[in-house]
C-alpha positions as YAML, in Angstrom:
chain: A
units: angstrom
residues:
- id: 1
  name: MET
  ca: [-83.22, -15.74, -37.28]
- id: 2
  name: GLU
  ca: [-81.91, -14.33, -34.05]
- id: 3
  name: ALA
  ca: [-79.07, -15.90, -32.08]
- id: 4
  name: PHE
  ca: [-77.75, -15.53, -28.57]
- id: 5
  name: THR
  ca: [-75.80, -17.18, -25.85]
- id: 6
  name: LEU
  ca: [-77.45, -18.32, -22.68]
- id: 7
  name: GLU
  ca: [-75.21, -18.59, -19.72]
- id: 8
  name: THR
  ca: [-75.91, -21.49, -17.37]
- id: 9
  name: PRO
  ca: [-73.91, -22.87, -14.31]
- id: 10
  name: ALA
  ca: [-72.67, -25.73, -16.42]
- id: 11
  name: GLY
  ca: [-71.52, -23.59, -19.45]
- id: 12
  name: SER
  ca: [-72.70, -21.42, -22.32]
- id: 13
  name: ILE
  ca: [-75.52, -22.58, -24.57]
- id: 14
  name: HIS
  ca: [-76.28, -21.45, -28.23]
- id: 15
  name: VAL
  ca: [-79.83, -20.57, -28.68]
- id: 16
  name: ALA
  ca: [-81.65, -19.57, -31.81]
- id: 17
  name: ARG
  ca: [-85.11, -18.03, -32.48]
- id: 18
  name: TRP
  ca: [-87.28, -17.63, -35.44]
- id: 19
  name: ARG
  ca: [-90.16, -15.25, -35.64]
- id: 20
  name: PRO
  ca: [-93.00, -15.36, -38.15]
- id: 21
  name: GLU
  ca: [-93.34, -12.23, -40.45]
- id: 22
  name: THR
  ca: [-96.97, -11.72, -39.48]
- id: 23
  name: THR
  ca: [-99.20, -13.23, -36.68]
- id: 24
  name: GLU
  ca: [-102.81, -12.48, -35.94]
- id: 25
  name: ALA
  ca: [-102.68, -13.51, -32.34]
- id: 26
  name: LEU
  ca: [-99.86, -14.02, -29.71]
- id: 27
  name: ARG
  ca: [-99.33, -17.75, -29.61]
- id: 28
  name: SER
  ca: [-96.97, -19.70, -27.33]
- id: 29
  name: PRO
  ca: [-93.77, -20.59, -28.99]
- id: 30
  name: ILE
  ca: [-92.62, -24.05, -30.09]
- id: 31
  name: VAL
  ca: [-89.34, -25.16, -28.47]
- id: 32
  name: LEU
  ca: [-87.11, -27.73, -30.50]
- id: 33
  name: LEU
  ca: [-84.96, -30.37, -28.84]
- id: 34
  name: HIS
  ca: [-82.34, -32.06, -31.16]
- id: 35
  name: ASP
  ca: [-81.31, -35.61, -31.60]
- id: 36
  name: SER
  ca: [-78.07, -37.55, -30.42]
- id: 37
  name: LEU
  ca: [-75.68, -36.01, -33.20]
- id: 38
  name: GLY
  ca: [-77.79, -32.88, -33.92]
- id: 39
  name: CYS
  ca: [-77.53, -29.22, -33.27]
- id: 40
  name: VAL
  ca: [-79.44, -25.99, -34.26]
- id: 41
  name: ALA
  ca: [-77.74, -25.83, -37.61]
- id: 42
  name: LEU
  ca: [-78.96, -29.51, -38.42]
- id: 43
  name: TRP
  ca: [-82.47, -28.35, -38.25]
- id: 44
  name: ARG
  ca: [-81.61, -26.74, -41.38]
- id: 45
  name: THR
  ca: [-84.71, -24.77, -42.93]
- id: 46
  name: PHE
  ca: [-87.38, -26.68, -40.73]
- id: 47
  name: PRO
  ca: [-87.63, -24.01, -37.96]
- id: 48
  name: ALA
  ca: [-88.18, -21.04, -40.24]
- id: 49
  name: LEU
  ca: [-90.58, -23.00, -42.22]
- id: 50
  name: LEU
  ca: [-92.53, -24.07, -39.11]
- id: 51
  name: SER
  ca: [-92.52, -20.70, -37.78]
- id: 52
  name: GLN
  ca: [-94.18, -19.03, -40.95]
- id: 53
  name: VAL
  ca: [-96.56, -21.94, -41.33]
- id: 54
  name: THR
  ca: [-97.83, -21.91, -37.77]
- id: 55
  name: GLY
  ca: [-97.50, -18.16, -36.97]
- id: 56
  name: ARG
  ca: [-95.45, -18.95, -33.88]
- id: 57
  name: GLU
  ca: [-91.99, -18.27, -32.61]
- id: 58
  name: VAL
  ca: [-89.77, -21.34, -32.88]
- id: 59
  name: ILE
  ca: [-86.93, -21.63, -30.31]
- id: 60
  name: ALA
  ca: [-83.97, -24.18, -30.68]
- id: 61
  name: TYR
  ca: [-80.73, -24.48, -28.67]
- id: 62
  name: ASP
  ca: [-77.55, -26.62, -28.98]
- id: 63
  name: ARG
  ca: [-77.43, -28.94, -25.87]
- id: 64
  name: LEU
  ca: [-74.21, -28.61, -23.76]
- id: 65
  name: GLY
  ca: [-71.41, -30.46, -25.66]
- id: 66
  name: PHE
  ca: [-73.11, -29.92, -29.06]
- id: 67
  name: GLY
  ca: [-72.77, -27.48, -31.90]
- id: 68
  name: LEU
  ca: [-71.80, -23.93, -30.75]
- id: 69
  name: SER
  ca: [-72.46, -24.67, -26.97]
- id: 70
  name: ALA
  ca: [-69.79, -25.20, -24.44]
- id: 71
  name: PRO
  ca: [-68.20, -28.64, -24.14]
- id: 72
  name: TYR
  ca: [-69.82, -31.11, -21.70]
- id: 73
  name: PRO
  ca: [-67.91, -31.49, -18.51]
- id: 74
  name: GLY
  ca: [-66.94, -35.08, -18.50]
- id: 75
  name: LYS
  ca: [-68.87, -38.17, -19.47]
- id: 76
  name: LEU
  ca: [-72.58, -38.32, -20.24]
- id: 77
  name: PRO
  ca: [-74.47, -39.70, -17.15]
- id: 78
  name: MET
  ca: [-77.20, -42.31, -17.74]
- id: 79
  name: SER
  ca: [-79.74, -39.82, -16.41]
- id: 80
  name: PHE
  ca: [-79.08, -37.36, -19.24]
- id: 81
  name: ILE
  ca: [-82.54, -37.48, -20.75]
- id: 82
  name: ALA
  ca: [-84.31, -36.57, -17.59]
- id: 83
  name: ASP
  ca: [-81.51, -34.18, -16.59]
- id: 84
  name: GLU
  ca: [-82.09, -31.96, -19.67]
- id: 85
  name: ALA
  ca: [-85.50, -31.05, -18.60]
- id: 86
  name: ARG
  ca: [-84.35, -29.76, -15.04]
- id: 87
  name: THR
  ca: [-81.04, -28.23, -16.28]
- id: 88
  name: THR
  ca: [-80.72, -26.34, -19.69]
- id: 89
  name: PHE
  ca: [-84.30, -26.47, -20.66]
- id: 90
  name: ALA
  ca: [-85.30, -25.07, -17.21]
- id: 91
  name: ALA
  ca: [-82.59, -22.30, -17.55]
- id: 92
  name: LEU
  ca: [-84.00, -21.56, -21.14]
- id: 93
  name: ARG
  ca: [-87.59, -21.28, -19.83]
- id: 94
  name: GLU
  ca: [-86.51, -18.90, -17.03]
- id: 95
  name: GLU
  ca: [-84.32, -16.67, -19.23]
- id: 96
  name: LEU
  ca: [-87.14, -16.30, -21.81]
- id: 97
  name: GLY
  ca: [-89.96, -16.14, -19.53]
- id: 98
  name: LEU
  ca: [-91.81, -19.12, -21.05]
- id: 99
  name: SER
  ca: [-95.06, -19.25, -19.13]
- id: 100
  name: GLY
  ca: [-96.58, -21.46, -21.90]
- id: 101
  name: PHE
  ca: [-94.79, -23.34, -24.67]
- id: 102
  name: VAL
  ca: [-95.13, -26.36, -26.95]
- id: 103
  name: LEU
  ca: [-92.39, -28.95, -27.02]
- id: 104
  name: LEU
  ca: [-91.06, -30.64, -30.22]
- id: 105
  name: GLY
  ca: [-88.40, -33.22, -29.98]
- id: 106
  name: HIS
  ca: [-86.59, -35.33, -32.62]
- id: 107
  name: SER
  ca: [-85.18, -38.91, -31.64]
- id: 108
  name: VAL
  ca: [-83.66, -38.59, -28.17]
- id: 109
  name: GLY
  ca: [-84.74, -34.90, -28.19]
- id: 110
  name: GLY
  ca: [-88.30, -36.58, -28.25]
- id: 111
  name: GLY
  ca: [-87.55, -38.31, -25.06]
- id: 112
  name: MET
  ca: [-86.25, -35.02, -23.52]
- id: 113
  name: ALA
  ca: [-89.38, -33.34, -24.67]
- id: 114
  name: ILE
  ca: [-91.53, -36.11, -22.78]
- id: 115
  name: GLU
  ca: [-89.41, -35.47, -19.75]
- id: 116
  name: ALA
  ca: [-89.84, -31.73, -20.12]
- id: 117
  name: ALA
  ca: [-93.46, -31.85, -20.57]
- id: 118
  name: GLY
  ca: [-93.87, -33.83, -17.36]
- id: 119
  name: GLN
  ca: [-91.44, -31.72, -15.24]
- id: 120
  name: HIS
  ca: [-92.85, -28.49, -16.48]
- id: 121
  name: ALA
  ca: [-96.49, -29.54, -16.83]
- id: 122
  name: ASP
  ca: [-97.65, -26.20, -15.59]
- id: 123
  name: GLY
  ca: [-96.53, -24.58, -18.96]
- id: 124
  name: CYS
  ca: [-96.42, -27.25, -21.62]
- id: 125
  name: GLU
  ca: [-99.51, -26.84, -23.82]
- id: 126
  name: ALA
  ca: [-98.83, -29.76, -26.20]
- id: 127
  name: LEU
  ca: [-96.00, -32.27, -26.93]
- id: 128
  name: ILE
  ca: [-94.83, -33.47, -30.30]
- id: 129
  name: SER
  ca: [-92.36, -36.39, -30.42]
- id: 130
  name: VAL
  ca: [-90.75, -37.11, -34.03]
- id: 131
  name: ALA
  ca: [-88.86, -40.40, -34.29]
- id: 132
  name: ALA
  ca: [-88.40, -40.69, -30.66]
- id: 133
  name: GLN
  ca: [-87.31, -43.72, -28.62]
- id: 134
  name: ALA
  ca: [-89.37, -44.65, -25.48]
- id: 135
  name: PHE
  ca: [-88.18, -48.04, -24.78]
- id: 136
  name: MET
  ca: [-85.40, -50.34, -26.02]
- id: 137
  name: GLU
  ca: [-85.64, -52.61, -28.84]
- id: 138
  name: PRO
  ca: [-83.32, -54.50, -31.13]
- id: 139
  name: ARG
  ca: [-83.59, -52.10, -34.06]
- id: 140
  name: ILE
  ca: [-82.28, -49.09, -32.06]
- id: 141
  name: LEU
  ca: [-79.08, -51.02, -31.17]
- id: 142
  name: ALA
  ca: [-78.76, -52.32, -34.69]
- id: 143
  name: GLY
  ca: [-79.03, -48.92, -36.12]
- id: 144
  name: ILE
  ca: [-76.38, -47.44, -33.79]
- id: 145
  name: ARG
  ca: [-73.94, -50.30, -34.52]
- id: 146
  name: GLU
  ca: [-74.38, -49.70, -38.15]
- id: 147
  name: ALA
  ca: [-73.79, -45.97, -37.72]
- id: 148
  name: ASP
  ca: [-70.77, -46.54, -35.51]
- id: 149
  name: ALA
  ca: [-69.10, -48.68, -38.20]
- id: 150
  name: ALA
  ca: [-69.92, -45.95, -40.79]
- id: 151
  name: PHE
  ca: [-68.14, -43.34, -38.60]
- id: 152
  name: ARG
  ca: [-64.93, -45.25, -38.75]
- id: 153
  name: ASP
  ca: [-64.53, -43.60, -42.31]
- id: 154
  name: PRO
  ca: [-62.64, -40.28, -41.48]
- id: 155
  name: ASP
  ca: [-64.89, -38.40, -43.93]
- id: 156
  name: GLN
  ca: [-67.95, -39.25, -41.89]
- id: 157
  name: LEU
  ca: [-66.37, -38.04, -38.75]
- id: 158
  name: ALA
  ca: [-65.11, -34.81, -40.62]
- id: 159
  name: ARG
  ca: [-68.76, -34.16, -41.56]
- id: 160
  name: LEU
  ca: [-69.74, -34.30, -37.95]
- id: 161
  name: ALA
  ca: [-66.93, -31.90, -37.04]
- id: 162
  name: ARG
  ca: [-68.40, -29.20, -39.33]
- id: 163
  name: HIS
  ca: [-71.23, -28.81, -36.88]
- id: 164
  name: HIS
  ca: [-69.47, -29.81, -33.46]
- id: 165
  name: GLY
  ca: [-65.94, -28.70, -34.07]
- id: 166
  name: ASP
  ca: [-63.48, -30.63, -31.82]
- id: 167
  name: LYS
  ca: [-66.44, -31.93, -29.78]
- id: 168
  name: ALA
  ca: [-67.34, -34.26, -32.62]
- id: 169
  name: GLN
  ca: [-65.61, -37.30, -31.18]
- id: 170
  name: TRP
  ca: [-67.27, -36.72, -27.86]
- id: 171
  name: VAL
  ca: [-70.59, -36.24, -29.56]
- id: 172
  name: LEU
  ca: [-70.26, -39.61, -31.28]
- id: 173
  name: ARG
  ca: [-69.16, -41.56, -28.23]
- id: 174
  name: ALA
  ca: [-71.79, -40.05, -26.00]
- id: 175
  name: TRP
  ca: [-74.47, -41.51, -28.48]
- id: 176
  name: VAL
  ca: [-72.90, -44.90, -29.36]
- id: 177
  name: ASP
  ca: [-71.45, -45.75, -25.95]
- id: 178
  name: THR
  ca: [-74.27, -44.62, -23.63]
- id: 179
  name: TRP
  ca: [-77.03, -46.30, -25.59]
- id: 180
  name: GLN
  ca: [-75.24, -49.73, -25.73]
- id: 181
  name: THR
  ca: [-74.27, -50.00, -21.90]
- id: 182
  name: GLU
  ca: [-76.03, -52.71, -19.93]
- id: 183
  name: ALA
  ca: [-77.47, -49.93, -17.68]
- id: 184
  name: PHE
  ca: [-79.68, -48.89, -20.69]
- id: 185
  name: ALA
  ca: [-80.86, -52.29, -21.54]
- id: 186
  name: ASP
  ca: [-84.12, -51.93, -19.55]
- id: 187
  name: TRP
  ca: [-84.59, -48.15, -20.02]
- id: 188
  name: ASP
  ca: [-87.98, -46.83, -20.87]
- id: 189
  name: LEU
  ca: [-90.01, -43.58, -20.38]
- id: 190
  name: ALA
  ca: [-93.13, -45.20, -18.92]
- id: 191
  name: ALA
  ca: [-92.69, -43.29, -15.68]
- id: 192
  name: ALA
  ca: [-92.01, -39.97, -17.49]
- id: 193
  name: LEU
  ca: [-95.22, -40.46, -19.80]
- id: 194
  name: SER
  ca: [-97.45, -40.92, -16.81]
- id: 195
  name: ARG
  ca: [-96.66, -37.28, -15.78]
- id: 196
  name: VAL
  ca: [-97.45, -35.87, -19.36]
- id: 197
  name: HIS
  ca: [-100.94, -34.40, -19.05]
- id: 198
  name: CYS
  ca: [-100.83, -32.25, -22.19]
- id: 199
  name: PRO
  ca: [-102.20, -33.32, -25.70]
- id: 200
  name: THR
  ca: [-99.54, -35.66, -27.39]
- id: 201
  name: LEU
  ca: [-98.76, -36.22, -30.91]
- id: 202
  name: ALA
  ca: [-96.16, -39.01, -31.63]
- id: 203
  name: ILE
  ca: [-94.99, -38.95, -35.18]
- id: 204
  name: HIS
  ca: [-92.60, -41.78, -36.47]
- id: 205
  name: GLY
  ca: [-91.27, -42.93, -39.94]
- id: 206
  name: GLU
  ca: [-92.45, -46.19, -41.23]
- id: 207
  name: HIS
  ca: [-88.78, -46.96, -42.43]
- id: 208
  name: ASP
  ca: [-87.11, -45.50, -39.26]
- id: 209
  name: GLU
  ca: [-83.64, -47.42, -38.75]
- id: 210
  name: PHE
  ca: [-83.51, -46.32, -35.26]
- id: 211
  name: GLY
  ca: [-86.75, -47.70, -33.86]
- id: 212
  name: SER
  ca: [-90.13, -49.28, -34.97]
- id: 213
  name: PRO
  ca: [-93.41, -47.47, -35.42]
- id: 214
  name: ALA
  ca: [-94.42, -49.16, -32.05]
- id: 215
  name: GLN
  ca: [-92.41, -46.35, -30.44]
- id: 216
  name: ALA
  ca: [-94.95, -43.88, -31.44]
- id: 217
  name: ARG
  ca: [-97.93, -46.00, -30.25]
- id: 218
  name: TYR
  ca: [-96.14, -46.51, -26.87]
- id: 219
  name: ILE
  ca: [-95.91, -42.72, -26.39]
- id: 220
  name: ALA
  ca: [-99.29, -41.95, -27.43]
- id: 221
  name: GLU
  ca: [-100.95, -44.68, -25.40]
- id: 222
  name: ARG
  ca: [-99.03, -43.98, -22.08]
- id: 223
  name: SER
  ca: [-99.28, -40.29, -22.12]
- id: 224
  name: THR
  ca: [-102.05, -39.28, -19.62]
- id: 225
  name: GLY
  ca: [-103.43, -36.61, -21.80]
- id: 226
  name: PRO
  ca: [-105.05, -36.99, -25.23]
- id: 227
  name: GLY
  ca: [-102.57, -39.04, -27.32]
- id: 228
  name: GLU
  ca: [-102.21, -39.77, -30.96]
- id: 229
  name: ALA
  ca: [-99.77, -41.68, -33.07]
- id: 230
  name: ARG
  ca: [-99.13, -40.81, -36.80]
- id: 231
  name: ILE
  ca: [-96.74, -42.95, -39.01]
- id: 232
  name: LEU
  ca: [-95.22, -41.19, -42.08]
- id: 233
  name: PRO
  ca: [-93.69, -42.89, -45.28]
- id: 234
  name: CYS
  ca: [-90.05, -41.82, -44.36]
- id: 235
  name: GLY
  ca: [-87.07, -42.82, -42.28]
- id: 236
  name: HIS
  ca: [-85.51, -41.32, -39.15]
- id: 237
  name: VAL
  ca: [-85.35, -37.60, -40.05]
- id: 238
  name: PRO
  ca: [-88.77, -36.36, -41.28]
- id: 239
  name: HIS
  ca: [-87.73, -32.65, -41.02]
- id: 240
  name: ARG
  ca: [-85.14, -33.25, -43.67]
- id: 241
  name: GLU
  ca: [-86.73, -36.13, -45.64]
- id: 242
  name: CYS
  ca: [-90.29, -34.76, -45.87]
- id: 243
  name: PRO
  ca: [-90.63, -31.40, -44.00]
- id: 244
  name: GLU
  ca: [-93.77, -30.35, -45.60]
- id: 245
  name: ARG
  ca: [-95.50, -33.69, -44.94]
- id: 246
  name: LEU
  ca: [-94.26, -33.47, -41.31]
- id: 247
  name: ILE
  ca: [-95.70, -29.84, -41.06]
- id: 248
  name: ALA
  ca: [-99.01, -30.97, -42.58]
- id: 249
  name: THR
  ca: [-99.29, -33.67, -40.00]
- id: 250
  name: LEU
  ca: [-98.66, -31.46, -36.83]
- id: 251
  name: LEU
  ca: [-100.41, -28.30, -37.91]
- id: 252
  name: PRO
  ca: [-104.01, -29.66, -37.46]
- id: 253
  name: PHE
  ca: [-102.77, -30.95, -34.10]
- id: 254
  name: LEU
  ca: [-101.45, -27.63, -32.97]
- id: 255
  name: THR
  ca: [-104.57, -25.93, -34.31]
- id: 256
  name: THR
  ca: [-107.05, -28.04, -32.31]
- id: 257
  name: GLN
  ca: [-105.05, -28.71, -29.25]
- id: 258
  name: THR
  ca: [-103.62, -25.43, -28.30]
- id: 259
  name: THR
  ca: [-104.96, -22.01, -27.76]
- id: 260
  name: ALA
  ca: [-104.05, -18.58, -29.10]
...
């Protein structure tokens, strides 16, 4: 793994990249977008495994306010999902000269990947969402409330701080408070999905506590490109719960829907 810092107008961003040991052809990289409490480190061994199996470079970064990136300057705005595509992702794409790429986003990172696929349609070859939320439903809020209660345990917050340092409390409140606001009650990604023209694979866990499998079907059906929904026998974090099963699901899609 290679790591470096990307300087943006809003602050420094921690970026990591994994390259396969061998590859027969130059393939566009896969860019990972993490979840609401996530960061590069919490992808664990998945990026390296994904790189080796697909023969592609894999790139991941900590969003502003998360992991090893700089603190977020203030409160997270309601537009934060769409903003990511035109701010940090756009800066990353320019810095690395990404003319073509595949997007893979987990949870809220899946929503950001959808926005990026639409806003950067000239370069996005394929979109993979994993456990993404694309519209509000009771299960999302119930899961967030349960998680918020669990984080009242100081040990839980301490575990979060291992990855986010003194930003941990901000990371938690940015997730819990933003999603429970009245302004988010009618939120959905229908408009963003109408701008997605590349092949789309929406993966969801059958037992996901932060959204029903209907989320994946919604994404696949509303993308204007070829769309497919796949349901796995797992929960909200397939890349930790069943990484091999996840890769076995997305590998045929990448093989048939993207070019070398």
